[in-house]
NURO-502886 format. One record per residue (C-alpha): residue in three letters; residue number from 1; x, y, z. Coordinates in steps of 0.25 Angstrom, whole numbers, plus 5000, padded with zeros to 4 digits. Layout:
BEGIN
node resn:ALA&resi:NUM&px:X&py:Y&pz:Z
...
END
This chain:
BEGIN
node resn:UNK&resi:1&px:5000&py:4998&pz:4999
node resn:UNK&resi:2&px:5006&py:5015&pz:4997
node resn:UNK&resi:3&px:5006&py:5022&pz:5009
node resn:UNK&resi:4&px:5012&py:5036&pz:5003
node resn:UNK&resi:5&px:5014&py:5042&pz:4991
node resn:UNK&resi:6&px:5023&py:5053&pz:4987
node resn:UNK&resi:7&px:5020&py:5061&pz:4974
node resn:UNK&resi:8&px:5032&py:5072&pz:4975
node resn:UNK&resi:9&px:5034&py:5080&pz:4966
node resn:UNK&resi:10&px:5024&py:5080&pz:4954
node resn:UNK&resi:11&px:5020&py:5089&pz:4944
node resn:UNK&resi:12&px:5007&py:5099&pz:4946
node resn:UNK&resi:13&px:4996&py:5090&pz:4943
node resn:UNK&resi:14&px:4981&py:5095&pz:4946
node resn:UNK&resi:15&px:4976&py:5083&pz:4943
node resn:UNK&resi:16&px:4985&py:5078&pz:4953
node resn:UNK&resi:17&px:4977&py:5065&pz:4959
node resn:UNK&resi:18&px:4983&py:5052&pz:4965
node resn:UNK&resi:19&px:4976&py:5041&pz:4968
node resn:UNK&resi:20&px:4977&py:5036&pz:4980
node resn:UNK&resi:21&px:4973&py:5026&pz:4992
node resn:UNK&resi:22&px:4968&py:5027&pz:5006
node resn:UNK&resi:23&px:4980&py:5019&pz:5010
node resn:UNK&resi:24&px:4990&py:5030&pz:5008
node resn:UNK&resi:25&px:4997&py:5036&pz:5020
node resn:UNK&resi:26&px:5007&py:5046&pz:5015
node resn:UNK&resi:27&px:5005&py:5057&pz:5003
node resn:UNK&resi:28&px:5016&py:5067&pz:4997
node resn:UNK&resi:29&px:5011&py:5075&pz:4987
node resn:UNK&resi:30&px:5021&py:5088&pz:4988
node resn:UNK&resi:31&px:5026&py:5094&pz:4978
node resn:UNK&resi:32&px:5014&py:5091&pz:4968
node resn:UNK&resi:33&px:5008&py:5104&pz:4965
node resn:UNK&resi:34&px:4996&py:5101&pz:4970
node resn:UNK&resi:35&px:4984&py:5112&pz:4972
node resn:UNK&resi:36&px:4974&py:5103&pz:4978
node resn:UNK&resi:37&px:4974&py:5090&pz:4984
node resn:UNK&resi:38&px:4971&py:5079&pz:4975
node resn:UNK&resi:39&px:4957&py:5073&pz:4977
node resn:UNK&resi:40&px:4964&py:5058&pz:4977
node resn:UNK&resi:41&px:4970&py:5060&pz:4991
node resn:UNK&resi:42&px:4956&py:5059&pz:4999
node resn:UNK&resi:43&px:4957&py:5045&pz:4995
node resn:UNK&resi:44&px:4970&py:5043&pz:5002
node resn:UNK&resi:45&px:4963&py:5043&pz:5016
node resn:UNK&resi:46&px:4976&py:5035&pz:5022
node resn:UNK&resi:47&px:4984&py:5050&pz:5021
node resn:UNK&resi:48&px:4992&py:5051&pz:5035
node resn:UNK&resi:49&px:5002&py:5061&pz:5027
node resn:UNK&resi:50&px:5000&py:5070&pz:5014
node resn:UNK&resi:51&px:5010&py:5080&pz:5010
node resn:UNK&resi:52&px:5006&py:5091&pz:5000
node resn:UNK&resi:53&px:5018&py:5098&pz:5001
node resn:UNK&resi:54&px:5024&py:5108&pz:4992
node resn:UNK&resi:55&px:5011&py:5108&pz:4984
node resn:UNK&resi:56&px:5013&py:5123&pz:4983
node resn:UNK&resi:57&px:4997&py:5125&pz:4976
node resn:UNK&resi:58&px:4992&py:5116&pz:4986
node resn:UNK&resi:59&px:4983&py:5124&pz:4994
node resn:UNK&resi:60&px:4972&py:5116&pz:5003
node resn:UNK&resi:61&px:4959&py:5121&pz:5006
node resn:UNK&resi:62&px:4950&py:5118&pz:5020
node resn:UNK&resi:63&px:4942&py:5108&pz:5010
node resn:UNK&resi:64&px:4956&py:5101&pz:5010
node resn:UNK&resi:65&px:4958&py:5102&pz:5023
node resn:UNK&resi:66&px:4946&py:5096&pz:5026
node resn:UNK&resi:67&px:4949&py:5086&pz:5016
node resn:UNK&resi:68&px:4963&py:5081&pz:5021
node resn:UNK&resi:69&px:4956&py:5079&pz:5035
node resn:UNK&resi:70&px:4944&py:5072&pz:5028
node resn:UNK&resi:71&px:4951&py:5062&pz:5021
node resn:UNK&resi:72&px:4963&py:5059&pz:5027
node resn:UNK&resi:73&px:4960&py:5059&pz:5042
node resn:UNK&resi:74&px:4974&py:5050&pz:5045
node resn:UNK&resi:75&px:4982&py:5062&pz:5040
node resn:UNK&resi:76&px:4993&py:5065&pz:5048
node resn:UNK&resi:77&px:5002&py:5075&pz:5040
node resn:UNK&resi:78&px:5000&py:5084&pz:5028
node resn:UNK&resi:79&px:5011&py:5092&pz:5023
node resn:UNK&resi:80&px:5006&py:5106&pz:5015
node resn:UNK&resi:81&px:5020&py:5112&pz:5016
node resn:UNK&resi:82&px:5021&py:5122&pz:5005
node resn:UNK&resi:83&px:5006&py:5121&pz:5000
node resn:UNK&resi:84&px:4998&py:5134&pz:5000
node resn:UNK&resi:85&px:4989&py:5125&pz:5010
node resn:UNK&resi:86&px:4981&py:5139&pz:5018
node resn:UNK&resi:87&px:4983&py:5140&pz:5034
node resn:UNK&resi:88&px:4968&py:5139&pz:5035
node resn:UNK&resi:89&px:4968&py:5125&pz:5029
node resn:UNK&resi:90&px:4981&py:5120&pz:5036
node resn:UNK&resi:91&px:4974&py:5126&pz:5049
node resn:UNK&resi:92&px:4961&py:5117&pz:5044
node resn:UNK&resi:93&px:4971&py:5105&pz:5042
node resn:UNK&resi:94&px:4975&py:5106&pz:5057
node resn:UNK&resi:95&px:4960&py:5109&pz:5064
node resn:UNK&resi:96&px:4954&py:5097&pz:5056
node resn:UNK&resi:97&px:4965&py:5088&pz:5057
node resn:UNK&resi:98&px:4974&py:5090&pz:5070
node resn:UNK&resi:99&px:4982&py:5077&pz:5069
node resn:UNK&resi:100&px:4988&py:5082&pz:5055
node resn:UNK&resi:101&px:5001&py:5088&pz:5054
node resn:UNK&resi:102&px:5001&py:5098&pz:5043
node resn:UNK&resi:103&px:5016&py:5103&pz:5036
node resn:UNK&resi:104&px:5014&py:5116&pz:5030
node resn:UNK&resi:105&px:5025&py:5125&pz:5032
node resn:UNK&resi:106&px:5032&py:5132&pz:5020
node resn:UNK&resi:107&px:5018&py:5136&pz:5012
node resn:UNK&resi:108&px:5021&py:5142&pz:4999
node resn:UNK&resi:109&px:5012&py:5153&pz:4993
node resn:UNK&resi:110&px:5017&py:5154&pz:4978
node resn:UNK&resi:111&px:5008&py:5168&pz:4977
node resn:UNK&resi:112&px:5014&py:5174&pz:4987
node resn:UNK&resi:113&px:5025&py:5183&pz:4986
node resn:UNK&resi:114&px:5038&py:5181&pz:4991
node resn:UNK&resi:115&px:5046&py:5193&pz:4997
END
């Protein structure tokens, strides 16, 4: 049984929707240029670790936070480093899933000018 998958790095693909199984525990989708959660992730109900780091266009929404809690009750760690996920969504994740460790430092905001 496959327990973990690492797909980094891959070219951008708006249709990225990998087939996943309920027994999958660890999934690393770093550096995949995602801008939203792939719908197939909902099938990976056994996830304990999910890395979405370095998807610089990814901005999780409140609905995504609710989906994380609903679809992945066993999730212990989610890595959202260098994404555009807003602070209120991170707070919602922490509130709804207190067991969840969230890595979220070093946000990259490409539309902000650097001084």
